[in-house]
C-alpha positions in Angstrom: 13.2 156.3 -56.9 13.7 155.0 -53.4 10.8 152.7 -54.0 12.4 151.3 -57.1 15.7 150.8 -55.2 13.9 148.8 -52.6 12.2 146.6 -55.2 15.6 145.9 -56.8 17.1 145.0 -53.4 14.2 142.7 -52.7 14.6 141.0 -56.0 18.3 140.5 -55.4 17.7 139.0 -52.0 15.6 136.2 -53.5 17.6 133.0 -53.5 17.5 131.0 -56.6 16.0 127.5 -56.1 18.5 124.7 -55.9 19.0 122.7 -59.0 17.4 119.3 -59.0 19.6 116.5 -57.8 20.9 114.2 -60.5 20.1 110.5 -60.5 23.7 109.7 -59.4 23.4 112.1 -56.5 20.0 110.6 -55.4 21.5 107.1 -55.6 24.5 108.2 -53.4 22.2 109.8 -50.8 20.1 106.6 -50.6 23.2 104.5 -50.2 24.6 106.8 -47.6 21.5 106.3 -45.4 22.6 102.7 -45.0 26.1 102.7 -43.5 26.2 98.9 -42.8 25.3 98.1 -46.4 27.8 100.7 -47.7 30.5 99.2 -45.5 29.7 95.8 -46.7 29.9 96.9 -50.4 33.3 98.5 -49.7 34.7 95.4 -48.1 33.4 93.3 -51.0 35.1 95.7 -53.5 38.4 95.4 -51.5 38.3 91.6 -51.6 37.6 91.8 -55.4 40.6 94.1 -55.9 42.6 91.8 -53.7 41.7 88.8 -55.8 42.5 90.6 -59.0 45.8 92.0 -57.7 47.0 88.9 -55.8 50.4 88.6 -57.6 51.2 92.2 -56.6 49.7 92.3 -53.1 50.9 89.0 -51.8 54.4 89.4 -50.1 55.6 85.9 -51.0 54.9 82.9 -53.1 52.0 81.1 -51.5 53.5 77.7 -52.4 57.1 78.3 -51.3 58.1 76.3 -48.3 60.7 77.3 -45.7 61.7 74.5 -43.3 63.3 77.0 -41.0 60.1 79.0 -40.5 57.6 76.2 -39.6 54.6 77.4 -37.6 56.2 80.7 -36.7 53.8 83.3 -35.1 53.0 86.7 -36.7 56.1 88.8 -37.2 57.4 91.6 -39.3 58.6 89.1 -42.0 55.3 87.2 -41.8 52.4 89.4 -40.5 50.0 86.4 -40.4 52.6 83.9 -39.4 53.5 80.7 -41.2 51.9 77.3 -41.5 53.1 73.7 -40.9 55.3 73.8 -44.0 56.7 77.3 -43.5 54.5 79.0 -46.1 53.5 82.6 -45.6 49.9 82.6 -44.4 49.2 86.2 -45.6 50.1 85.2 -49.2 48.0 82.1 -49.0 45.0 84.1 -47.7 45.4 86.6 -50.5 45.5 84.0 -53.2 42.7 82.1 -51.5 40.5 85.1 -52.2 40.7 84.3 -55.9 39.4 80.8 -55.3 36.6 81.9 -53.0 35.4 84.7 -55.3 35.6 82.4 -58.3 33.6 79.7 -56.6 31.0 82.1 -55.1 30.4 84.3 -58.1 30.7 81.8 -61.0 28.6 79.2 -59.3 25.7 81.7 -58.8 26.1 82.8 -62.4 25.7 79.2 -63.5 22.6 78.8 -61.3 21.1 81.9 -62.8 22.0 80.9 -66.3 20.0 77.6 -65.9 17.3 78.7 -63.4 16.2 82.1 -64.8 15.3 80.9 -68.4 13.6 77.8 -67.0 11.6 79.8 -64.5 10.8 82.5 -67.1 9.4 80.0 -69.6 7.5 78.0 -67.0 5.9 81.1 -65.5 5.1 82.7 -68.8 3.5 79.7 -70.6 2.2 77.8 -67.6 0.4 74.6 -68.6 2.1 71.2 -68.9 5.6 72.6 -69.2 5.2 74.6 -66.0 4.0 71.5 -64.1 6.9 69.4 -65.4 9.5 72.0 -64.5 8.0 72.6 -61.0 7.8 68.9 -60.2 11.4 68.4 -61.2 12.3 71.5 -59.1 10.4 70.1 -56.1 12.4 66.8 -56.4 15.6 68.8 -56.7 14.8 70.8 -53.6 14.2 67.6 -51.6 18.0 67.2 -51.4 19.7 69.6 -48.9 21.9 72.1 -50.7 25.2 71.0 -49.2 24.4 67.3 -49.5 23.6 67.6 -53.1 26.8 69.6 -53.8 28.9 67.0 -52.0 27.2 64.2 -54.0 27.9 65.9 -57.3 31.5 66.6 -56.5 32.0 63.0 -55.4 30.7 61.9 -58.9 32.6 64.5 -60.9 35.8 64.3 -58.9 37.5 66.8 -56.6 38.6 70.1 -58.2 37.7 73.8 -58.1 35.9 73.6 -61.4 33.8 70.6 -60.4 33.1 72.2 -57.0 31.9 75.4 -58.7 29.6 73.4 -61.1 28.3 71.3 -58.2 27.5 74.4 -56.1 25.8 76.1 -59.1 23.7 73.1 -59.9 22.7 72.7 -56.2 21.6 76.4 -56.1 19.6 76.3 -59.4 16.2 75.3 -58.0 16.1 78.5 -55.9 16.2 80.6 -59.1 13.7 78.5 -60.9 11.1 79.0 -58.2 11.9 82.7 -57.6 11.8 83.5 -61.4 8.6 81.7 -61.9 6.9 83.4 -59.0 8.0 86.9 -60.2 6.9 86.1 -63.8 3.5 84.9 -62.6 2.8 88.3 -61.0 4.5 90.4 -63.8 2.7 88.8 -66.7 -0.6 90.1 -65.5 0.5 93.7 -65.4 -1.1 96.2 -67.7 2.0 97.1 -69.6 2.5 93.4 -70.5 -1.1 93.1 -71.7 -0.7 96.3 -73.6 2.5 95.0 -75.4 0.6 91.9 -76.4 -2.4 93.9 -77.6 0.1 95.8 -79.9 1.2 92.6 -81.4 4.5 91.9 -79.6 5.6 88.3 -79.8 6.3 86.1 -76.8 10.1 86.5 -77.0 9.8 90.3 -77.2 7.4 90.4 -74.3 9.6 88.2 -72.1 12.9 89.9 -73.1 11.7 93.6 -73.2 9.0 93.8 -70.6 9.0 90.9 -68.2 12.7 90.2 -67.6 13.8 93.8 -67.0 11.1 94.2 -64.4 12.2 91.2 -62.4 16.0 91.7 -62.8 16.4 93.7 -59.6 14.9 91.0 -57.4 17.1 88.4 -59.1 20.2 90.6 -58.6 19.4 90.9 -54.9 18.9 87.1 -54.6 22.2 86.6 -56.3 24.0 88.9 -54.0 22.7 87.2 -50.9 23.4 83.7 -52.4 27.1 84.3 -53.0 28.0 84.0 -49.3 26.4 80.5 -49.1 28.4 79.5 -52.2 31.6 80.8 -50.7 31.0 78.8 -47.5 30.0 75.7 -49.5 33.3 75.9 -51.4 35.2 76.2 -48.1 33.4 73.2 -46.7 34.1 71.1 -49.8 37.8 72.1 -49.8 37.9 71.4 -46.0 36.5 67.9 -46.7 39.0 67.3 -49.5 36.4 67.5 -52.3 37.2 70.9 -53.6 40.5 72.6 -54.2 43.4 70.2 -53.7 46.6 70.9 -51.8 48.9 72.7 -52.1 46.5 75.3 -53.7 45.8 78.1 -51.2 42.1 77.7 -50.5 40.7 78.9 -47.3 39.0 75.6 -46.8 42.2 73.6 -47.2 44.0 76.0 -44.9 41.4 75.3 -42.2 41.8 71.6 -42.8 45.6 71.8 -42.2 45.1 74.1 -39.2 42.9 71.8 -37.2 45.8 69.7 -36.1 47.6 72.7 -34.6 44.8 74.7 -32.9 46.7 74.7 -29.6 50.2 75.2 -30.8 49.7 77.4 -33.8 46.1 78.9 -33.6 47.0 81.7 -36.1 46.8 79.1 -38.9 43.0 79.0 -38.4 42.5 82.6 -37.4 43.1 84.3 -40.7 41.3 82.0 -43.2 38.4 81.7 -40.8 38.2 85.5 -40.4 38.4 85.9 -44.2 35.5 83.6 -44.8 33.5 85.3 -42.0 34.2 88.9 -43.2 33.5 88.2 -46.9 30.3 86.3 -46.3 29.1 89.0 -43.8 30.0 91.8 -46.3 28.1 90.2 -49.1 25.0 89.7 -46.9 25.1 93.4 -45.7 25.6 94.6 -49.3 22.7 92.3 -50.5 20.4 93.6 -47.8 21.3 97.2 -48.7 20.8 96.5 -52.4 17.4 95.2 -51.7 16.4 98.3 -49.9 18.1 100.5 -52.4 16.2 99.0 -55.3 12.9 99.2 -53.5 10.7 101.6 -55.5 8.8 102.6 -52.3 12.0 104.3 -51.1 12.2 106.8 -54.0 
């Protein structure tokens, strides 16, 4: 009997193995190993919430002028100070987030909507169509990104919509070349050849087998391209080719602040800091997303 009791005690002392981690838990662990990327993603999310909730977050009307509060420094009433027309800078920075996010995100979506299908078809079918697309892309890339965007906005006319379209069109060649290169390597994989052997048509092979396997690389490229689009919109607005006054764009705010850098430097501090922090956060999040989606890290 003592021997049986010892066996029971030994069995009870055995610790049950831990349950396997869920996919969500594994994803969180991998994200937690990259604090800079996680911090960047959090800042991007905060900016997104700020853009969506601008009417409730902004303490004042961004267009309301107050001639008694012209170029006042940061205070309790105006934490970021006021500009040359007495407008609350904090409210203008908050509403400017909407414009920057719209220009950055929508322009890259436009570039992907044009570039991904073109690169997909060119890389999949090769031949004359591929040569035609790539020669047009090479000619497209011969123009510097910003110069092309400025030229297109000059033709279309200054506005936020036209600036977004111009930035998207200028960024399109990058996605054509990237998609084509990814498709060229993916189309030779065994699972693609197997799908073809089973009688799958070209559209099914491209939509069900090729595109899902290159989507992660395209998503990472989009994430790291958005900061360039945000900066491009700020430059266009600064030059008077994007958002037009009195709309609260970070670029137009910097344009107005350049005359008062010595007497009212806070007019340039906050929009400049907003551009810097949002662009940096997108870059950090994009780098982390690239590592997070790397299959070697599983």
